[in-house]
Structures are given as structure tokens and as C-alpha cells.
N, CA, C and O atoms as a Tripos MOL2 file, in Angstrom:
@<TRIPOS>MOLECULE
protein
  256   255    64     0     0
PROTEIN
NO_CHARGES

@<TRIPOS>ATOM
      1 N           3.6030   10.8090    6.0190 N.3       1 SER1
      2 CA          3.8630    9.5490    6.3180 C.3       1 SER1
      3 C           4.2420    9.3360    7.9280 C.2       1 SER1
      4 O           4.4410   10.2120    8.7690 O.2       1 SER1
      5 N           4.2700    8.1150    8.0590 N.am      2 VAL2
      6 CA          4.5230    7.7290    9.4160 C.3       2 VAL2
      7 C           6.3030    6.6180    9.2160 C.2       2 VAL2
      8 O           6.2980    5.5550    8.5950 O.2       2 VAL2
      9 N           7.3040    7.0640    9.7260 N.am      3 GLU3
     10 CA          8.2800    6.3990   10.2040 C.3       3 GLU3
     11 C           8.3890    5.8150   11.3480 C.2       3 GLU3
     12 O           8.1960    6.5840   12.2890 O.2       3 GLU3
     13 N           8.7290    4.2740   11.7510 N.am      4 PHE4
     14 CA          9.0660    3.9370   12.9410 C.3       4 PHE4
     15 C          10.7720    3.7100   13.1680 C.2       4 PHE4
     16 O          11.4830    2.8830   12.5960 O.2       4 PHE4
     17 N          11.1090    4.5690   14.0320 N.am      5 ASP5
     18 CA         12.5890    4.1450   14.3160 C.3       5 ASP5
     19 C          12.9360    3.4140   15.8810 C.2       5 ASP5
     20 O          12.1310    3.1980   16.7870 O.2       5 ASP5
     21 N          14.1190    3.1820   15.8530 N.am      6 GLY6
     22 CA         14.6470    2.9440   17.2460 C.3       6 GLY6
     23 C          14.7420    1.5970   17.6180 C.2       6 GLY6
     24 O          13.7960    0.9120   17.2300 O.2       6 GLY6
     25 N          15.8100    0.8880   18.4050 N.am      7 PRO7
     26 CA         16.2470   -0.6190   17.9750 C.3       7 PRO7
     27 C          14.9580   -1.6590   17.9740 C.2       7 PRO7
     28 O          15.1070   -2.7950   17.5230 O.2       7 PRO7
     29 N          13.5530   -1.1700   18.5550 N.am      8 GLU8
     30 CA         12.4170   -1.9140   18.4480 C.3       8 GLU8
     31 C          11.4880   -1.3160   17.9900 C.2       8 GLU8
     32 O          10.4070   -1.3230   18.5800 O.2       8 GLU8
     33 N          11.6380   -0.7580   17.0180 N.am      9 PHE9
     34 CA         10.6320    0.3920   16.0770 C.3       9 PHE9
     35 C          10.0420    1.0760   17.3020 C.2       9 PHE9
     36 O           8.8220    1.0290   17.1430 O.2       9 PHE9
     37 N          10.2730    1.5800   18.2420 N.am     10 ASP10
     38 CA          9.3200    2.2370   19.2200 C.3      10 ASP10
     39 C           9.3340    3.7190   19.4900 C.2      10 ASP10
     40 O           8.9300    4.3540   20.4630 O.2      10 ASP10
     41 N           9.9380    4.1200   18.3040 N.am     11 ARG11
     42 CA          9.3790    5.7240   18.1590 C.3      11 ARG11
     43 C           8.9430    5.7460   16.7740 C.2      11 ARG11
     44 O           9.3280    4.9960   15.8770 O.2      11 ARG11
     45 N           7.7390    7.0850   16.6690 N.am     12 ALA12
     46 CA          7.4520    6.9870   15.1940 C.3      12 ALA12
     47 C           7.2470    8.7080   15.0860 C.2      12 ALA12
     48 O           6.8550    9.4710   15.9690 O.2      12 ALA12
     49 N           7.5620    8.9470   14.0070 N.am     13 TYR13
     50 CA          7.8800   10.2930   13.3470 C.3      13 TYR13
     51 C           6.8850   10.4730   12.1130 C.2      13 TYR13
     52 O           7.1100    9.9220   11.0360 O.2      13 TYR13
     53 N           5.9020   11.1850   12.3100 N.am     14 VAL14
     54 CA          5.0180   12.1830   11.1250 C.3      14 VAL14
     55 C           6.0610   12.8910   10.3520 C.2      14 VAL14
     56 O           6.9010   13.5990   10.9080 O.2      14 VAL14
     57 N           6.0060   12.6800    8.8880 N.am     15 LYS15
     58 CA          6.4470   13.6140    8.0210 C.3      15 LYS15
     59 C           5.5160   14.0830    7.2530 C.2      15 LYS15
     60 O           4.8140   13.3530    6.5530 O.2      15 LYS15
     61 N           5.3900   15.5600    7.3080 N.am     16 PHE16
     62 CA          3.9630   16.1070    6.5480 C.3      16 PHE16
     63 C           4.6990   16.5560    4.9960 C.2      16 PHE16
     64 O           5.7720   17.0960    4.7260 O.2      16 PHE16
     65 N           3.7360   16.1260    4.2800 N.am     17 SER17
     66 CA          3.8340   16.2410    2.9360 C.3      17 SER17
     67 C           3.3360   17.1570    2.2990 C.2      17 SER17
     68 O           3.6770   17.1610    1.1160 O.2      17 SER17
     69 N           2.4420   18.2000    2.7000 N.am     18 GLU18
     70 CA          1.5760   19.0020    2.3450 C.3      18 GLU18
     71 C           0.9580   20.1540    3.4790 C.2      18 GLU18
     72 O           0.8210   19.8490    4.6640 O.2      18 GLU18
     73 N           0.6480   21.3560    3.0060 N.am     19 GLY19
     74 CA         -0.1560   21.9490    3.9560 C.3      19 GLY19
     75 C           0.8890   22.9750    4.6580 C.2      19 GLY19
     76 O           1.9830   22.9740    4.0930 O.2      19 GLY19
     77 N           0.8010   23.7050    5.5880 N.am     20 THR20
     78 CA          1.4570   24.4640    6.2650 C.3      20 THR20
     79 C           2.5510   23.9690    7.2450 C.2      20 THR20
     80 O           3.4230   24.6960    7.7190 O.2      20 THR20
     81 N           2.3600   22.2820    7.5630 N.am     21 ASN21
     82 CA          3.6730   22.0920    7.7940 C.3      21 ASN21
     83 C           4.3180   21.0100    7.0520 C.2      21 ASN21
     84 O           4.5030   19.8320    7.3560 O.2      21 ASN21
     85 N           4.5770   21.5900    6.1490 N.am     22 LYS22
     86 CA          5.2780   20.8240    4.9160 C.3      22 LYS22
     87 C           6.3740   20.5830    4.9130 C.2      22 LYS22
     88 O           6.9940   21.6270    4.7100 O.2      22 LYS22
     89 N           7.2380   19.4730    5.0670 N.am     23 GLY23
     90 CA          8.4870   19.5340    5.0630 C.3      23 GLY23
     91 C           9.2530   18.9620    6.8280 C.2      23 GLY23
     92 O          10.3750   18.5790    7.1590 O.2      23 GLY23
     93 N           7.7360   19.2140    7.7030 N.am     24 LYS24
     94 CA          8.0830   18.9730    9.3020 C.3      24 LYS24
     95 C           8.1400   17.8210    9.4960 C.2      24 LYS24
     96 O           7.5380   16.9890    8.8170 O.2      24 LYS24
     97 N           9.0270   17.5140   10.6590 N.am     25 THR25
     98 CA          9.2290   15.9830   11.0640 C.3      25 THR25
     99 C           8.8810   16.0420   12.5550 C.2      25 THR25
    100 O           9.5230   16.7210   13.3560 O.2      25 THR25
    101 N           7.7340   15.2200   12.9020 N.am     26 LEU26
    102 CA          7.3320   15.2520   14.4980 C.3      26 LEU26
    103 C           7.3180   14.3190   14.9380 C.2      26 LEU26
    104 O           6.6250   13.4490   14.4100 O.2      26 LEU26
    105 N           8.0660   14.0250   16.1150 N.am     27 LEU27
    106 CA          8.1590   12.6860   17.1210 C.3      27 LEU27
    107 C           6.7810   12.6730   17.6210 C.2      27 LEU27
    108 O           6.3990   13.5810   18.3590 O.2      27 LEU27
    109 N           6.0870   11.8110   17.3120 N.am     28 ILE28
    110 CA          4.5900   11.4780   18.1220 C.3      28 ILE28
    111 C           4.9310   11.2400   19.3280 C.2      28 ILE28
    112 O           5.7760   10.4330   19.7160 O.2      28 ILE28
    113 N           4.1440   12.0820   20.0650 N.am     29 GLY29
    114 CA          4.4720   12.4760   21.9410 C.3      29 GLY29
    115 C           4.6020   11.1900   22.6670 C.2      29 GLY29
    116 O           3.8710   10.2160   22.4840 O.2      29 GLY29
    117 N           5.6030   11.2610   23.5180 N.am     30 GLU30
    118 CA          6.2100   10.4730   24.3530 C.3      30 GLU30
    119 C           4.8490    9.7150   25.1010 C.2      30 GLU30
    120 O           3.8130   10.3790   25.0690 O.2      30 GLU30
    121 N           4.8080    8.8000   25.5540 N.am     31 GLY31
    122 CA          3.5660    8.5250   26.6010 C.3      31 GLY31
    123 C           2.2140    8.7000   25.6700 C.2      31 GLY31
    124 O           1.1510    8.5420   26.2710 O.2      31 GLY31
    125 N           2.1530    8.9880   24.3600 N.am     32 TYR32
    126 CA          0.8880    9.0680   23.6540 C.3      32 TYR32
    127 C           0.9730    8.6830   22.2690 C.2      32 TYR32
    128 O           1.9430    9.0220   21.5930 O.2      32 TYR32
    129 N           0.0140    7.9900   21.7920 N.am     33 PRO33
    130 CA         -1.2800    7.7810   22.9800 C.3      33 PRO33
    131 C          -1.1390    6.5630   23.8910 C.2      33 PRO33
    132 O          -0.4660    5.5790   23.5840 O.2      33 PRO33
    133 N          -1.8990    6.7110   25.1690 N.am     34 LYS34
    134 CA         -1.6690    5.9210   26.1730 C.3      34 LYS34
    135 C          -2.1080    4.3060   25.5800 C.2      34 LYS34
    136 O          -2.8890    4.1050   24.6490 O.2      34 LYS34
    137 N          -1.5380    3.4630   26.2140 N.am     35 GLU35
    138 CA         -2.0080    2.1160   25.8620 C.3      35 GLU35
    139 C          -3.1080    1.6790   26.6840 C.2      35 GLU35
    140 O          -3.1320    1.9030   27.8940 O.2      35 GLU35
    141 N          -4.2580    0.9000   25.9080 N.am     36 SER36
    142 CA         -5.2200    0.7620   26.5180 C.3      36 SER36
    143 C          -5.8750   -0.6670   26.3180 C.2      36 SER36
    144 O          -6.2670   -1.0760   25.2250 O.2      36 SER36
    145 N          -5.9490   -1.3960   27.5370 N.am     37 PRO37
    146 CA         -6.8420   -2.6860   26.9020 C.3      37 PRO37
    147 C          -7.9180   -3.0530   26.2190 C.2      37 PRO37
    148 O          -8.2620   -4.1520   25.7850 O.2      37 PRO37
    149 N          -8.5240   -1.7650   26.1630 N.am     38 VAL38
    150 CA         -9.8300   -2.0260   25.4260 C.3      38 VAL38
    151 C          -9.6930   -1.2160   24.1650 C.2      38 VAL38
    152 O         -10.7800   -1.1290   23.5930 O.2      38 VAL38
    153 N          -8.7810   -0.6370   23.5860 N.am     39 ASN39
    154 CA         -8.4870   -0.0080   22.4730 C.3      39 ASN39
    155 C          -7.5050   -0.7430   21.7730 C.2      39 ASN39
    156 O          -6.4440   -0.9250   22.3690 O.2      39 ASN39
    157 N          -7.6820   -1.3830   20.1890 N.am     40 SER40
    158 CA         -6.5560   -1.8700   19.6020 C.3      40 SER40
    159 C          -5.7370   -1.0250   18.6950 C.2      40 SER40
    160 O          -5.2080   -1.5240   17.7010 O.2      40 SER40
    161 N          -5.5700    0.6060   19.0820 N.am     41 SER41
    162 CA         -4.5210    0.9280   18.5630 C.3      41 SER41
    163 C          -3.4420    1.5090   19.1860 C.2      41 SER41
    164 O          -2.6840    2.2900   18.6110 O.2      41 SER41
    165 N          -3.3030    1.0600   20.6890 N.am     42 GLY42
    166 CA         -2.1920    1.7360   21.1000 C.3      42 GLY42
    167 C          -0.9610    0.9920   20.9410 C.2      42 GLY42
    168 O          -0.8620   -0.1880   20.6040 O.2      42 GLY42
    169 N           0.0370    1.8670   21.2380 N.am     43 PRO43
    170 CA          1.2070    1.5110   20.6650 C.3      43 PRO43
    171 C           1.8870    0.1750   20.4630 C.2      43 PRO43
    172 O           2.4530   -0.1520   19.4200 O.2      43 PRO43
    173 N           1.7650   -0.6890   21.7290 N.am     44 GLN44
    174 CA          2.1850   -1.9570   21.5100 C.3      44 GLN44
    175 C           1.3410   -2.7970   20.7640 C.2      44 GLN44
    176 O           1.8070   -3.7510   20.1420 O.2      44 GLN44
    177 N           0.1510   -2.5310   20.7700 N.am     45 GLN45
    178 CA         -0.7360   -3.3670   19.8280 C.3      45 GLN45
    179 C          -0.3710   -2.8820   18.3970 C.2      45 GLN45
    180 O          -0.4260   -3.8130   17.5920 O.2      45 GLN45
    181 N           0.0630   -1.4370   17.7330 N.am     46 VAL46
    182 CA          0.3000   -1.1980   16.6420 C.3      46 VAL46
    183 C           1.8380   -2.0090   16.3350 C.2      46 VAL46
    184 O           2.1670   -2.4320   15.2260 O.2      46 VAL46
    185 N           2.5620   -2.0970   17.4230 N.am     47 LEU47
    186 CA          3.7520   -2.5600   17.1450 C.3      47 LEU47
    187 C           3.6560   -4.0440   16.6550 C.2      47 LEU47
    188 O           4.4070   -4.5820   15.8420 O.2      47 LEU47
    189 N           2.4090   -4.6940   17.4120 N.am     48 ALA48
    190 CA          2.5000   -6.1800   17.3410 C.3      48 ALA48
    191 C           2.0730   -6.4970   16.2620 C.2      48 ALA48
    192 O           2.4120   -7.5450   15.7120 O.2      48 ALA48
    193 N           1.0900   -5.4940   15.6570 N.am     49 LYS49
    194 CA          0.6550   -5.9430   14.1580 C.3      49 LYS49
    195 C           1.2320   -5.8460   12.9090 C.2      49 LYS49
    196 O           0.7660   -6.2070   11.8280 O.2      49 LYS49
    197 N           2.6160   -5.1650   13.2350 N.am     50 ILE50
    198 CA          3.7530   -4.7580   12.2560 C.3      50 ILE50
    199 C           4.5660   -5.8870   12.1900 C.2      50 ILE50
    200 O           5.0670   -6.1950   11.1090 O.2      50 ILE50
    201 N           4.8470   -6.8070   13.5840 N.am     51 ARG51
    202 CA          5.4830   -7.5310   13.8710 C.3      51 ARG51
    203 C           5.1370   -9.0310   13.2700 C.2      51 ARG51
    204 O           5.9010   -9.9570   12.9990 O.2      51 ARG51
    205 N           3.7100   -8.9280   13.1640 N.am     52 ASN52
    206 CA          2.8560  -10.1860   12.6500 C.3      52 ASN52
    207 C           3.2740  -10.0970   11.1100 C.2      52 ASN52
    208 O           3.9500  -10.9280   10.5040 O.2      52 ASN52
    209 N           2.7400   -8.9350   10.6110 N.am     53 GLU53
    210 CA          3.3680   -8.7370    9.3240 C.3      53 GLU53
    211 C           4.4240   -9.4020    8.7590 C.2      53 GLU53
    212 O           4.4680  -10.2230    7.8430 O.2      53 GLU53
    213 N           5.3840   -8.8460    9.5530 N.am     54 ILE54
    214 CA          6.7940   -9.1060    9.1190 C.3      54 ILE54
    215 C           6.6910  -10.8330    9.4060 C.2      54 ILE54
    216 O           7.2120  -11.4460    8.4750 O.2      54 ILE54
    217 N           6.2820  -11.4960   10.2010 N.am     55 LYS55
    218 CA          6.6360  -12.8620   10.2330 C.3      55 LYS55
    219 C           6.0140  -13.5250    9.4410 C.2      55 LYS55
    220 O           6.3720  -14.6600    9.1270 O.2      55 LYS55
    221 N           4.7510  -12.8270    8.8690 N.am     56 ALA56
    222 CA          4.2030  -13.3060    7.6520 C.3      56 ALA56
    223 C           4.5200  -13.6010    6.5960 C.2      56 ALA56
    224 O           4.1070  -14.4160    5.7720 O.2      56 ALA56
    225 N           5.7430  -12.4890    6.6490 N.am     57 GLY57
    226 CA          6.2310  -12.7430    5.1240 C.3      57 GLY57
    227 C           5.7380  -11.6020    4.1520 C.2      57 GLY57
    228 O           6.0950  -11.5300    2.9760 O.2      57 GLY57
    229 N           4.8980  -10.7390    4.7580 N.am     58 ASN58
    230 CA          4.3820   -9.4600    4.0380 C.3      58 ASN58
    231 C           5.2020   -8.1800    3.8670 C.2      58 ASN58
    232 O           5.7820   -7.6690    4.8260 O.2      58 ASN58
    233 N           5.2330   -7.7660    2.8660 N.am     59 PRO59
    234 CA          5.9780   -6.8560    2.4450 C.3      59 PRO59
    235 C           6.0490   -5.3780    3.4260 C.2      59 PRO59
    236 O           5.1410   -4.5590    3.2840 O.2      59 PRO59
    237 N           6.9730   -5.1540    4.2340 N.am     60 VAL60
    238 CA          6.9820   -3.9660    5.1180 C.3      60 VAL60
    239 C           8.0950   -2.8720    4.6260 C.2      60 VAL60
    240 O           9.2690   -3.2110    4.4780 O.2      60 VAL60
    241 N           7.7350   -1.8000    4.4300 N.am     61 THR61
    242 CA          9.2870   -0.9070    4.1590 C.3      61 THR61
    243 C           9.3980    0.2280    4.6720 C.2      61 THR61
    244 O           8.6770    1.2180    4.5460 O.2      61 THR61
    245 N          10.4370    0.0490    5.3310 N.am     62 TRP62
    246 CA         11.2920    1.1460    6.3400 C.3      62 TRP62
    247 C          12.3520    2.2840    5.6340 C.2      62 TRP62
    248 O          13.3110    1.9500    4.9390 O.2      62 TRP62
    249 N          12.0770    3.3440    5.8720 N.am     63 SER63
    250 CA         12.6790    4.6000    5.6250 C.3      63 SER63
    251 C          13.6640    4.9840    6.6250 C.2      63 SER63
    252 O          13.1620    5.1630    7.7350 O.2      63 SER63
    253 N          14.8920    5.1580    6.5560 N.am     64 TRP64
    254 CA         15.6720    5.5330    7.2760 C.3      64 TRP64
    255 C          16.2850    6.8880    7.0360 C.2      64 TRP64
    256 O          17.1410    7.3230    7.8070 O.2      64 TRP64
@<TRIPOS>BOND
     1     1     2 1
     2     2     3 1
     3     3     4 2
     4     3     5 am
     5     5     6 1
     6     6     7 1
     7     7     8 2
     8     7     9 am
     9     9    10 1
    10    10    11 1
    11    11    12 2
    12    11    13 am
    13    13    14 1
    14    14    15 1
    15    15    16 2
    16    15    17 am
    17    17    18 1
    18    18    19 1
    19    19    20 2
    20    19    21 am
    21    21    22 1
    22    22    23 1
    23    23    24 2
    24    23    25 am
    25    25    26 1
    26    26    27 1
    27    27    28 2
    28    27    29 am
    29    29    30 1
    30    30    31 1
    31    31    32 2
    32    31    33 am
    33    33    34 1
    34    34    35 1
    35    35    36 2
    36    35    37 am
    37    37    38 1
    38    38    39 1
    39    39    40 2
    40    39    41 am
    41    41    42 1
    42    42    43 1
    43    43    44 2
    44    43    45 am
    45    45    46 1
    46    46    47 1
    47    47    48 2
    48    47    49 am
    49    49    50 1
    50    50    51 1
    51    51    52 2
    52    51    53 am
    53    53    54 1
    54    54    55 1
    55    55    56 2
    56    55    57 am
    57    57    58 1
    58    58    59 1
    59    59    60 2
    60    59    61 am
    61    61    62 1
    62    62    63 1
    63    63    64 2
    64    63    65 am
    65    65    66 1
    66    66    67 1
    67    67    68 2
    68    67    69 am
    69    69    70 1
    70    70    71 1
    71    71    72 2
    72    71    73 am
    73    73    74 1
    74    74    75 1
    75    75    76 2
    76    75    77 am
    77    77    78 1
    78    78    79 1
    79    79    80 2
    80    79    81 am
    81    81    82 1
    82    82    83 1
    83    83    84 2
    84    83    85 am
    85    85    86 1
    86    86    87 1
    87    87    88 2
    88    87    89 am
    89    89    90 1
    90    90    91 1
    91    91    92 2
    92    91    93 am
    93    93    94 1
    94    94    95 1
    95    95    96 2
    96    95    97 am
    97    97    98 1
    98    98    99 1
    99    99   100 2
   100    99   101 am
   101   101   102 1
   102   102   103 1
   103   103   104 2
   104   103   105 am
   105   105   106 1
   106   106   107 1
   107   107   108 2
   108   107   109 am
   109   109   110 1
   110   110   111 1
   111   111   112 2
   112   111   113 am
   113   113   114 1
   114   114   115 1
   115   115   116 2
   116   115   117 am
   117   117   118 1
   118   118   119 1
   119   119   120 2
   120   119   121 am
   121   121   122 1
   122   122   123 1
   123   123   124 2
   124   123   125 am
   125   125   126 1
   126   126   127 1
   127   127   128 2
   128   127   129 am
   129   129   130 1
   130   130   131 1
   131   131   132 2
   132   131   133 am
   133   133   134 1
   134   134   135 1
   135   135   136 2
   136   135   137 am
   137   137   138 1
   138   138   139 1
   139   139   140 2
   140   139   141 am
   141   141   142 1
   142   142   143 1
   143   143   144 2
   144   143   145 am
   145   145   146 1
   146   146   147 1
   147   147   148 2
   148   147   149 am
   149   149   150 1
   150   150   151 1
   151   151   152 2
   152   151   153 am
   153   153   154 1
   154   154   155 1
   155   155   156 2
   156   155   157 am
   157   157   158 1
   158   158   159 1
   159   159   160 2
   160   159   161 am
   161   161   162 1
   162   162   163 1
   163   163   164 2
   164   163   165 am
   165   165   166 1
   166   166   167 1
   167   167   168 2
   168   167   169 am
   169   169   170 1
   170   170   171 1
   171   171   172 2
   172   171   173 am
   173   173   174 1
   174   174   175 1
   175   175   176 2
   176   175   177 am
   177   177   178 1
   178   178   179 1
   179   179   180 2
   180   179   181 am
   181   181   182 1
   182   182   183 1
   183   183   184 2
   184   183   185 am
   185   185   186 1
   186   186   187 1
   187   187   188 2
   188   187   189 am
   189   189   190 1
   190   190   191 1
   191   191   192 2
   192   191   193 am
   193   193   194 1
   194   194   195 1
   195   195   196 2
   196   195   197 am
   197   197   198 1
   198   198   199 1
   199   199   200 2
   200   199   201 am
   201   201   202 1
   202   202   203 1
   203   203   204 2
   204   203   205 am
   205   205   206 1
   206   206   207 1
   207   207   208 2
   208   207   209 am
   209   209   210 1
   210   210   211 1
   211   211   212 2
   212   211   213 am
   213   213   214 1
   214   214   215 1
   215   215   216 2
   216   215   217 am
   217   217   218 1
   218   218   219 1
   219   219   220 2
   220   219   221 am
   221   221   222 1
   222   222   223 1
   223   223   224 2
   224   223   225 am
   225   225   226 1
   226   226   227 1
   227   227   228 2
   228   227   229 am
   229   229   230 1
   230   230   231 1
   231   231   232 2
   232   231   233 am
   233   233   234 1
   234   234   235 1
   235   235   236 2
   236   235   237 am
   237   237   238 1
   238   238   239 1
   239   239   240 2
   240   239   241 am
   241   241   242 1
   242   242   243 1
   243   243   244 2
   244   243   245 am
   245   245   246 1
   246   246   247 1
   247   247   248 2
   248   247   249 am
   249   249   250 1
   250   250   251 1
   251   251   252 2
   252   251   253 am
   253   253   254 1
   254   254   255 1
   255   255   256 2
@<TRIPOS>SUBSTRUCTURE
     1 SER1         2 RESIDUE 1 A SER
     2 VAL2         6 RESIDUE 1 A VAL
     3 GLU3        10 RESIDUE 1 A GLU
     4 PHE4        14 RESIDUE 1 A PHE
     5 ASP5        18 RESIDUE 1 A ASP
     6 GLY6        22 RESIDUE 1 A GLY
     7 PRO7        26 RESIDUE 1 A PRO
     8 GLU8        30 RESIDUE 1 A GLU
     9 PHE9        34 RESIDUE 1 A PHE
    10 ASP10       38 RESIDUE 1 A ASP
    11 ARG11       42 RESIDUE 1 A ARG
    12 ALA12       46 RESIDUE 1 A ALA
    13 TYR13       50 RESIDUE 1 A TYR
    14 VAL14       54 RESIDUE 1 A VAL
    15 LYS15       58 RESIDUE 1 A LYS
    16 PHE16       62 RESIDUE 1 A PHE
    17 SER17       66 RESIDUE 1 A SER
    18 GLU18       70 RESIDUE 1 A GLU
    19 GLY19       74 RESIDUE 1 A GLY
    20 THR20       78 RESIDUE 1 A THR
    21 ASN21       82 RESIDUE 1 A ASN
    22 LYS22       86 RESIDUE 1 A LYS
    23 GLY23       90 RESIDUE 1 A GLY
    24 LYS24       94 RESIDUE 1 A LYS
    25 THR25       98 RESIDUE 1 A THR
    26 LEU26      102 RESIDUE 1 A LEU
    27 LEU27      106 RESIDUE 1 A LEU
    28 ILE28      110 RESIDUE 1 A ILE
    29 GLY29      114 RESIDUE 1 A GLY
    30 GLU30      118 RESIDUE 1 A GLU
    31 GLY31      122 RESIDUE 1 A GLY
    32 TYR32      126 RESIDUE 1 A TYR
    33 PRO33      130 RESIDUE 1 A PRO
    34 LYS34      134 RESIDUE 1 A LYS
    35 GLU35      138 RESIDUE 1 A GLU
    36 SER36      142 RESIDUE 1 A SER
    37 PRO37      146 RESIDUE 1 A PRO
    38 VAL38      150 RESIDUE 1 A VAL
    39 ASN39      154 RESIDUE 1 A ASN
    40 SER40      158 RESIDUE 1 A SER
    41 SER41      162 RESIDUE 1 A SER
    42 GLY42      166 RESIDUE 1 A GLY
    43 PRO43      170 RESIDUE 1 A PRO
    44 GLN44      174 RESIDUE 1 A GLN
    45 GLN45      178 RESIDUE 1 A GLN
    46 VAL46      182 RESIDUE 1 A VAL
    47 LEU47      186 RESIDUE 1 A LEU
    48 ALA48      190 RESIDUE 1 A ALA
    49 LYS49      194 RESIDUE 1 A LYS
    50 ILE50      198 RESIDUE 1 A ILE
    51 ARG51      202 RESIDUE 1 A ARG
    52 ASN52      206 RESIDUE 1 A ASN
    53 GLU53      210 RESIDUE 1 A GLU
    54 ILE54      214 RESIDUE 1 A ILE
    55 LYS55      218 RESIDUE 1 A LYS
    56 ALA56      222 RESIDUE 1 A ALA
    57 GLY57      226 RESIDUE 1 A GLY
    58 ASN58      230 RESIDUE 1 A ASN
    59 PRO59      234 RESIDUE 1 A PRO
    60 VAL60      238 RESIDUE 1 A VAL
    61 THR61      242 RESIDUE 1 A THR
    62 TRP62      246 RESIDUE 1 A TRP
    63 SER63      250 RESIDUE 1 A SER
    64 TRP64      254 RESIDUE 1 A TRP
């Protein structure tokens, strides 16, 4: 699973639930993935999509 954290949800942590990394939490690397004007999966675009879902009233679950 992926959990977003920070005052602007600008940090993402991956929690492994199976395999050799089961139980480990990993901060997705600083500066990676790089923001790109031609790629719709950059960090700022992902955050914008999440914010749009929240504004639209769609359920978004956060786990702290």
C-alpha cells in the first residue's frame, strides 16, 4: 500500500504486505520520480488528482 504524509501530503511511503520485504516501510525517494511536463504520473500531478477527488466529494482514505 502507499500512504501519503506531510502537511501537504508531499511524502509517500510504501508498505510491503508480502514477499521478502513484508512489514517494511520505504519512503519513496526524494526527487524521484522527477516532475515532467509530458508525463501525467509526476508527483505534483498525482497530488493534484488526489485533491480533485477530495474536492469532488469522492471518498479518500488516509491511514496515519
